[in-house]
C-alpha positions in Angstrom: 22.1 28.0 28.0 19.3 26.2 29.7 18.5 22.8 28.2 15.1 21.2 28.4 14.7 18.0 30.2 14.0 16.0 27.0 17.3 17.3 25.5 19.3 16.2 28.5 17.8 12.7 28.4 18.8 12.2 24.8 22.3 13.6 25.1 25.3 11.3 25.3 27.8 11.7 28.0 31.3 12.8 27.0 33.9 11.0 29.0 37.0 12.9 27.8 38.7 14.2 24.7 40.2 11.4 22.6 44.0 11.0 23.1 46.5 9.7 20.5 46.2 6.2 22.2 42.4 6.4 21.7 42.9 7.3 18.0 45.3 4.4 17.5 42.9 2.0 19.3 40.1 3.2 17.1 42.1 2.7 13.9 43.1 -0.8 15.0 39.4 -1.5 15.8 38.4 -0.5 12.3 41.1 -2.8 10.8 39.9 -5.7 12.9 36.3 -5.0 11.8 37.4 -5.1 8.1 39.2 -8.4 8.6 36.3 -9.9 10.5 33.9 -8.8 7.8 36.0 -10.6 5.2 36.2 -13.7 7.4 32.4 -13.8 7.8 31.9 -13.3 4.1 34.2 -16.1 3.2 32.7 -18.5 5.7 29.2 -17.7 4.6 30.3 -18.4 1.0 32.0 -21.6 2.0 28.9 -22.8 3.9 26.5 -21.6 1.2 24.6 -19.4 3.7 22.3 -17.0 1.8 22.9 -13.8 3.7 23.9 -10.3 2.7 26.4 -8.8 5.1 25.8 -5.2 6.0 28.3 -4.2 8.7 30.5 -5.6 11.4 30.9 -3.5 14.6 33.3 -4.2 17.4 32.9 -2.7 20.8 35.6 -0.3 21.9 37.0 -2.7 24.5 37.2 -5.5 21.8 35.1 -8.0 23.8 32.1 -8.3 21.5 31.5 -8.2 17.7 28.0 -7.6 16.2 27.4 -8.8 12.6 24.5 -7.1 10.8 23.0 -9.0 7.8 19.9 -9.3 5.7 18.3 -12.4 4.4 15.1 -13.3 2.7 14.7 -16.4 4.9 15.5 -17.3 8.5 19.1 -18.5 8.8 20.6 -21.0 11.2 23.9 -19.4 11.8 25.1 -21.4 14.8 27.7 -23.3 12.8 29.0 -20.1 11.3 29.3 -18.5 14.7 31.2 -21.7 16.0 33.7 -21.5 13.1 34.2 -17.7 13.7 34.6 -18.3 17.5 37.4 -20.8 16.8 39.5 -18.2 15.1 38.3 -15.0 16.9 38.3 -15.0 20.7 35.4 -12.6 21.1 31.6 -12.8 21.8 29.8 -12.9 18.4 26.3 -11.6 18.0 24.4 -12.0 14.7 21.6 -9.5 14.0 19.2 -9.8 11.0 18.0 -6.4 10.0 15.2 -5.2 7.7 15.4 -2.9 4.7 15.0 0.4 6.7 17.7 -0.6 9.2 20.0 -1.7 6.3 19.7 1.7 4.7 20.3 3.3 8.1 23.5 1.3 8.6 24.8 1.9 5.1 24.0 5.6 4.9 23.7 7.6 1.7 22.1 10.6 0.1 18.4 11.1 -0.2 16.5 12.6 -3.3 16.7 16.0 -1.5 20.5 15.8 -1.7 21.0 15.6 2.1 22.3 12.7 4.1 19.6 10.2 4.8 17.4 11.1 7.8 17.5 7.6 9.2 21.3 7.6 9.3 21.7 11.0 10.9 18.9 12.0 13.4 16.1 9.4 13.3 16.3 7.2 16.4 13.3 5.1 15.5 11.1 4.5 12.5 7.6 5.8 12.5 4.8 4.4 10.3 4.5 6.1 6.9 1.3 5.5 4.8 0.3 6.2 1.3 -2.5 8.4 2.7 0.3 10.9 3.8 1.4 11.3 0.1 -2.3 11.7 -1.0 -2.9 14.4 1.7 0.2 16.3 0.5 -1.1 16.1 -3.1 2.1 14.3 -4.2 2.4 12.1 -7.3 1.7 8.5 -6.3 4.5 7.3 -8.6 6.4 4.7 -6.4 9.8 5.9 -7.7 9.0 9.5 -6.5 7.7 8.6 -3.0 10.0 5.7 -2.1 13.2 6.1 -0.2 16.6 4.4 -0.6 15.3 1.4 1.4 12.4 0.8 -1.1 9.8 1.8 1.5 7.8 5.0 1.6 10.0 8.0 2.5 10.2 8.9 6.2 10.0 12.6 5.3 6.3 12.1 4.2 5.4 12.1 7.9 7.2 15.4 8.7 4.6 17.7 7.2 1.6 15.4 7.7 0.3 17.3 10.7 0.4 20.6 8.8 -1.5 19.2 5.9 -4.0 17.5 8.1 -4.8 20.7 10.0 -4.8 22.9 6.9 -7.7 21.0 5.3 -8.2 19.5 1.8 -5.3 19.7 -0.7 -7.5 22.0 -2.9 -5.7 24.9 -1.2 -2.5 24.1 -3.0 -2.3 25.4 -6.6 -2.4 22.8 -9.4 0.7 21.9 -11.3 1.2 23.8 -14.6 -0.7 26.9 -13.7 0.9 30.3 -13.0 0.9 31.4 -9.3 1.6 34.8 -7.8 4.5 35.1 -5.4 6.7 37.9 -3.9 8.8 38.0 -7.1 5.9 38.1 -9.5 4.2 35.4 -11.4 5.8 32.0 -11.9 4.8 28.5 -13.0 3.9 25.8 -10.4 
């Protein structure tokens, strides 16, 4: 199999197959992340810091912990980090994330029934506009075109190029009429 250059660039390097020691280390890492999550939550409550914790990730070597959170306002978390550093001898990094990143970190199922695109294969978020929904002749009902994050669904951009090159949406049959297909006639 010959891989294109772009596929090679995006591929991750496999170091080795995980051993039993690696599995045990990984399980211990998950337990430490859970404890750290609880500690951060408790300290945030004690200090009345208005933040919503999303996830805590520890590096595999255990030297650094990244705390992902959301907040409506900017938070001064220096005292919180100092208190955490007093009990946890690791480098602590706090990252405030937006609604799309929050959904990406949490994961879930989309309205199509599949795992969310952002938590599986999307590496970066592209701009999605209401014009894309209009071009595709979709209902402009916010509950129908909004994703789990509350923003416009990323998948609106997937077929945008096809709709833009195909011309006006008049080519699509109107809802409610009967259309001819390979099985006969069926309602749209």
